[in-house]
Structures are given as structure tokens and as C-alpha cells.
C-alpha positions in Angstrom: -10.0 -0.6 7.4 -8.3 0.0 10.8 -8.7 3.5 12.2 -5.5 5.4 13.0 -4.8 8.8 14.5 -4.6 11.6 11.8 -1.4 12.9 13.5 0.2 9.5 13.2 -0.7 9.2 9.5 0.6 12.7 8.8 3.9 11.9 10.6 4.3 8.7 8.7 3.7 10.4 5.4 6.1 13.3 6.2 8.8 10.9 7.4 8.5 8.9 4.2 8.6 11.9 2.0 11.6 13.4 3.9 13.5 10.2 3.5 12.7 10.1 -0.2 14.4 13.5 -0.7 17.7 12.4 0.9 20.6 11.0 -1.0 20.3 7.2 -1.2 22.2 4.4 -2.7 21.9 3.7 -6.4 20.0 0.5 -5.8 17.4 2.2 -3.5 14.3 3.8 -5.0 11.1 5.5 -3.7 7.8 5.9 -5.6 4.5 7.5 -4.7 1.2 6.3 -6.4 -2.4 6.0 -5.4 -6.0 6.6 -6.4 -9.2 8.3 -5.4 -12.9 8.5 -6.2 -16.2 10.3 -5.6 -19.5 8.4 -5.6 -23.0 9.6 -6.3 -26.3 7.6 -5.8 -29.7 8.4 -7.3 -32.3 5.9 -6.1 -35.2 5.4 -8.5 -37.7 4.5 -5.8 -38.2 8.1 -4.6 -35.4 8.4 -2.0 -33.3 11.5 -2.2 -30.1 11.4 -4.3 -26.7 12.4 -3.0 -23.0 12.0 -2.8 -22.2 8.8 -0.9 -18.5 9.0 -0.4 -15.2 10.6 -1.4 -11.8 9.0 -0.8 -8.1 9.5 -1.5 -5.7 6.6 -1.2 -2.0 7.5 -1.4 0.4 4.6 -1.8 4.1 4.7 -1.0 6.6 2.2 -2.3 10.2 1.9 -1.1 12.6 -0.6 -2.8 15.9 -1.6 -1.2 18.0 -3.4 -3.7 16.4 -6.2 -5.7 15.0 -8.2 -2.8 13.2 -5.9 -0.4 10.1 -3.9 -1.1 8.2 -1.8 1.5 4.7 -0.7 0.6 1.8 0.9 2.3 -1.6 2.4 1.5 -3.5 4.9 3.5 -7.2 5.6 2.9 -8.6 9.1 3.7 -12.3 8.9 3.2 -15.5 10.9 4.0 -18.8 9.1 3.7 -20.8 11.9 5.1 -20.4 11.0 8.8 -17.0 12.6 9.2 -13.4 12.0 8.1 -12.2 8.4 8.4 -8.4 7.7 8.1 -7.1 4.1 8.1 -4.3 1.9 7.0 -5.3 -0.4 4.1 -2.0 -2.3 4.1 1.6 -1.9 5.2 4.0 -4.7 4.3 7.6 -5.7 3.8 8.2 -8.1 1.0 11.4 -10.1 0.9 12.5 -12.1 -2.2 13.8 -15.4 -1.0 15.4 -16.4 -4.3 12.1 -17.7 -5.6 9.3 -17.5 -3.0 8.4 -14.1 -1.6 7.8 -13.6 2.1 5.4 -10.8 3.0 5.1 -9.5 6.6 2.7 -6.9 8.0 -0.9 -6.0 7.2 -1.7 -7.2 3.7 -4.8 -7.4 1.5 -6.6 -10.7 1.7 -5.2 -13.0 -1.0 -8.3 -15.2 -1.2 -10.3 -14.8 -4.3 -9.2 -12.3 -7.0 -11.3 -9.2 -6.3 -9.7 -7.6 -3.2 -6.1 -8.3 -4.0 -6.3 -7.3 -7.7 -9.4 -5.3 -8.5 -10.8 -3.3 -5.6 -9.0 0.0 -6.3 -11.7 2.3 -7.7 -9.9 3.1 -11.0 -9.3 -0.6 -11.7 -12.8 -1.9 -10.6 -15.1 -1.6 -13.6 -18.2 -0.9 -11.5 -18.8 1.9 -9.0 -19.1 -0.6 -6.2 -17.9 -4.0 -5.0 -19.6 -7.2 -6.2 -22.6 -8.2 -4.0 -20.9 -11.0 -2.0 -18.1 -8.5 -0.9 -20.7 -6.0 0.4 -22.3 -8.4 3.0 -19.2 -9.1 5.1 -18.1 -12.6 4.0 -14.4 -11.9 4.0 -12.0 -9.4 5.6 -10.3 -6.8 3.4 -6.9 -7.5 5.0 -5.0 -9.6 7.5 -2.2 -8.9 10.0 0.4 -11.6 9.8 2.7 -13.2 7.2 2.3 -14.8 3.8 4.4 -16.7 1.4 3.9 -16.3 -2.4 5.3 -18.3 -5.2 4.9 -18.6 -9.0 6.4 -21.0 -11.5 6.1 -21.6 -15.2 4.8 -25.0 -16.2 5.1 -24.6 -20.0 5.6 -21.6 -22.3 2.0 -20.7 -22.0 1.0 -22.1 -18.6 2.0 -21.2 -15.0 1.0 -21.8 -11.5 0.7 -19.3 -8.6 0.2 -19.8 -4.9 0.0 -17.9 -1.7 -0.4 -19.2 1.9 -0.8 -17.0 5.0 -0.9 -17.1 8.8 -2.6 -14.2 10.5 -4.4 -13.0 13.6 -7.6 -14.8 14.4 -11.0 -13.2 14.9 -11.5 -12.0 18.5 -14.7 -12.4 20.5 -16.8 -9.6 21.9 -17.1 -9.2 25.7 -20.3 -11.2 25.9 -18.8 -14.2 24.1 -20.6 -13.7 20.8 -18.6 -13.3 17.5 -17.3 -9.7 17.1 -16.9 -8.0 13.8 -13.7 -8.7 12.1 -10.8 -6.8 13.7 -7.3 -6.9 12.5 -5.7 -5.3 15.6 -7.1 -5.4 19.1 -6.0 -4.3 22.6 -5.3 -7.9 23.5 -3.4 -10.2 21.1 -5.6 -13.1 19.9 -4.9 -16.5 21.4 -5.6 -18.2 18.0 -4.7 -17.6 14.4 -6.4 -17.7 11.1 -4.9 -19.2 7.9 -5.7 -19.6 4.2 -4.4 -19.1 0.7 -5.1 -19.3 -2.9 -3.9 -21.5 -5.8 -4.1 -20.2 -9.3 -3.5 -22.0 -12.6 -3.0 -20.2 -15.9 -4.2 -22.7 -18.5 -3.5 -20.0 -21.1 -1.9 -16.5 -20.7 -5.5 -15.1 -21.0 -7.3 -17.7 -18.8 -6.8 -18.3 -15.1 -8.6 -20.6 -12.7 -8.2 -20.2 -8.9 -9.3 -21.8 -5.7 -9.1 -20.2 -2.2 -9.7 -21.0 1.4 -9.9 -18.9 4.6 -10.2 -20.5 8.0 -10.4 -18.8 11.4 -11.6 -19.7 14.9 -14.6 -17.4 15.3 -16.7 -17.1 18.4 -17.5 -20.6 19.7 -16.9 -22.3 16.3 -14.6 -22.3 13.3 -15.4 -20.2 10.3 -14.4 -21.6 6.9 -14.8 -19.8 3.5 -14.1 -21.7 0.3 -14.2 -20.1 -3.1 -13.4 -20.7 -6.8 -12.7 -18.0 -9.4 -11.9 -17.5 -13.0 -10.6 -14.7 -15.2 -10.5 -14.5 -19.0 -8.8 -11.4 -20.4 -8.1 -10.6 -24.1 -5.7 -8.0 -25.5 -8.6 -6.5 -27.6 -10.3 -5.2 -24.4 -12.5 -8.2 -23.4 -12.6 -9.0 -19.7 -14.8 -11.8 -18.2 -14.4 -13.0 -14.6 -16.4 -14.3 -11.7 -16.4 -16.2 -8.4 -18.5 -18.6 -6.4 -18.1 -19.0 -2.6 -19.5 -20.9 0.4 -19.0 -20.3 4.1 -19.7 -22.5 7.1 -19.6 -21.7 10.8 -19.3 -24.7 13.1 -20.1 -27.0 10.2 -23.4 -25.2 9.4 -23.7 -23.4 6.0 -24.1 -19.7 6.7 -23.5 -18.2 3.3 -23.4 -18.9 -0.4 -22.6 -16.3 -3.0 -21.5 -15.7 -6.5 -20.7 -12.9 -8.9 -19.8 -12.7 -12.6 -18.8 -9.7 -14.7 -18.1 -9.0 -18.4 -16.6 -5.8 -19.9 -15.4 -4.8 -23.3 -13.2 -1.8 -24.0 -14.2 -0.8 -27.6 -10.7 -0.2 -28.9 -11.6 -1.4 -32.4 -14.3 1.3 -32.9 -12.5 4.5 -33.4 -15.2 6.9 -32.2 -16.1 4.6 -29.2 -12.6 3.6 -28.2 -12.9 5.5 -24.9 -16.1 3.6 -24.0 -16.3 0.3 -22.0 -19.7 -1.3 -21.5 -20.0 -3.5 -18.3 -22.5 -6.0 -17.0 -22.4 -7.7 -13.6 -24.6 -10.2 -11.8 -24.4 -10.8 -8.0 -26.0 -13.4 -5.7 -25.7 -13.6 -1.9 -27.7 -16.0 0.4 -27.6 -16.1 4.1 -31.0 -17.6 4.6 -29.6 -21.2 4.8 -28.2 -20.5 8.3 -30.0 -22.7 10.7 -27.8 -22.6 13.8 -26.1 -25.7 15.1 -26.9 -25.1 18.8 -28.8 -22.8 21.1 -26.1 -20.2 21.1 -25.9 -20.1 17.3 -29.6 -20.0 16.9 -29.8 -16.8 18.9 -27.5 -15.0 16.5 -28.5 -13.0 13.5 -26.8 -13.9 10.2 -25.1 -10.4 10.3 -23.4 -11.4 13.5 -22.2 -14.7 12.1 -20.4 -13.3 9.1 -17.0 -12.1 10.3 -17.0 -8.6 8.8 -19.5 -5.8 8.6 -21.1 -5.1 5.2 -19.5 -1.7 4.6 -17.3 -2.3 1.7 -18.1 0.4 -0.9 -21.4 2.0 -1.8 -24.5 -0.1 -1.5 -23.7 -2.1 1.6 -26.1 -5.0 2.0 -27.6 -6.6 5.1 -28.8 -10.1 4.3 -32.3 -11.0 5.3 -34.3 -14.2 5.2 -34.4 -14.3 1.4 -31.5 -14.6 -1.0 -30.3 -11.3 -2.5 -29.9 -10.9 -6.3 -28.3 -7.9 -8.1 -28.1 -7.0 -11.8 -25.9 -4.2 -12.9 -25.6 -2.6 -16.4 -23.2 0.2 -16.9 -20.7 2.1 -19.0 -17.3 3.5 -18.3 -16.0 6.5 -20.1 -12.2 6.7 -20.0 -11.2 10.3 -20.0 -7.5 9.3 -19.7 -5.9 6.0 -19.3 -6.0 6.6 -15.5 -9.2 8.6 -15.2 -12.6 7.0 -15.6 -16.2 8.2 -15.2 -18.7 5.3 -14.5 -22.5 5.2 -14.7 -24.4 2.0 -13.7 -28.0 1.0 -13.3 -28.0 -1.3 -10.2 -31.1 -3.3 -9.4 -31.6 -5.3 -6.3 -34.1 -7.8 -7.6 -35.6 -9.4 -4.5 -36.5 -6.0 -2.9 -37.1 -4.2 -6.2 -34.6 -1.4 -5.5 -33.3 0.2 -8.6 -30.5 2.8 -8.3 -28.4 4.9 -10.7 -24.8 4.8 -9.3 -22.1 7.1 -10.6 -18.4 7.4 -9.8 -15.4 9.4 -10.9 -12.2 7.6 -10.2 -8.5 8.2 -10.9 -5.2 6.5 -10.4 -1.7 8.0 -10.5 
């Protein structure tokens, strides 16, 4: 999340709302949406419980005719260390009579979690899957992407997205810096990547993704494969496996899988949704291809900091495993209370994690 001045955010919101109140053409429309959440952690190993974060994410959509859509999301969050205001994404999407060109700062399209599931009221757990909490991929990119979808048969279709974005800058001492979308100096190299999805059935999708960027002295490459199976009766099963290399050396492997079932068929339990999730993240395979790489910690090699959601994880010398069992109580179709038992197996750290989330 890129920090912005609060006054700039307020001015942008006020300008957008003022424009929405003016008389506009019949084929122009404005819509405000968004979501928010409050998190609470209760460690079961003796540490003190407490609220770990509150956030509000307004989203503004402006459509001009049938072919242009302007969208942006601002996050206003307080994690206990003060107010943090940032721009999640801001894009202009242009329909090119088939493909769609997206320009601006957009959510990373690799994998399925960030682009589709990360908003708190859509995510079935109170936090992100384990691999997304160790810094393996950026949340967003600044650049341009091209999206396309086509029907293969009545029940099958293919989707694709490719992007070109700013590369990862180096810090002043030449070691890899944490992922930054905007810097004082434009990057002299670019990153690229994309995702290809295949719907074998309307309920079943298989996907493959790649993200490549010059990073420090070497190239960073993340490959991943994902799947999603969704049924109209409330069953949702999905997961992802990923592998990252830096300068040809494997620096990370990870996976997550999740299953949930909204109990629509049971009248007295139709507001309940049990959820289970497994996560795996391993940075212990990093061996370092040269003297410079050998002096780096695995946390410096991965291109983003592990601060995505509650329960941020720093990888150590051993693989990390996480088992989560929870239940979601849907107070309304857009308001959900979540309670999950989260257990980091390798360090024996059990935590009760709760979240109240809403969308509008």
C-alpha cells in the first residue's frame, strides 16, 4: 500500500463526490462502494489479547459510456501505530472491442487471491493465506495490463491477463529493497507477468501465473498454479501452489488450500459457514548463488514485506505450516463475523483470531 498525504486523499474524494452530484450525460454513471473490518487476536500461549487493526476501504467507480471505467480504492487503516492512508489501486479500463486495456495502479493479477478474494468481507478467513503473509508477491503494480476472455464451448471459457509494470528498485547500498510501486526516481527496468485461466466447467477453474522482475543483482521469478471449485449450494474449494527463484536459486516454495460450505440447505444454520484452511511456506531452501546473495537474509530476498493482514510471518530456517479452522456467521449478505483457530505448527503458536467485516 503506497502512502499518500491525507489532504490529497480528502481532496480526491471531495472532487469525485462533487463531480458525481453534477448533471451528467445519460451514458455516464458514478457508484460508491467499499468495505471495512476490525480484527481481534487472542494468543493462546499466554500473550496479551488485543485489537490488531481497523480499516475502511472506500471504492469509487466512474463509467463513461460503455467502454471506459475509472475505478479507485483508498485504504484508511489503524493498526495501533497510527493512521495509515494509502491507495490500493487507481485505474482506467478501456474496452477495445474485445480485450480490455487497464492503465494505472492495479491489483496484481497473478494467482487468484489478491485480485478476487482479498477484501475482508469476501475472504472467508480473518487473515490472508500463509504464503501471502511472508512477502512473496506485491499487492499491486503501477503500469498497464491487457485482459481478455473468450468462450470455448457452452460450458468452457478461457481468460488471460498480461501486464508490464515498474520494476523493483534497489536500495542505496545495492541490496534488494522492499517492493515499492512508486519511487523518487523512475526504475530503469520493468517487471512483467500474467495469468491464464481455463474454466473446464462453469464451477471449475484452473489457472497458471508468472511474475518476473529484475531485483537487486538478479532476476526474481515467481510461478504459481491455482484452482477453484464453486458450487451454487454454497461449497467453495480452492488453493494455490507457488515457487520463487532469485538469480536461478530457489528462494521460496509455498501452498495454501481452503474449503468452505455455506449451510443454505439447513434452515436453522443457513447463516453459518464452516471454513478450514491449510498453509505452507518455506524459505529455508535459499542457499545463495554468490557471496552477495549469501550475505542476505531470506526476508531481504523476497520482494515485499510480510505485512499483509493480521499474523504477518517472518520465515526462518524451518518451513512454516499453518492450520486454520473457523466459522463465519453471516449477519447480513454483506456483513460477516468470523472466528478462527489459527495454529502455526512448527513453532506451536495457537491463536484465536476474530474479525467483523462488511461490504457495501
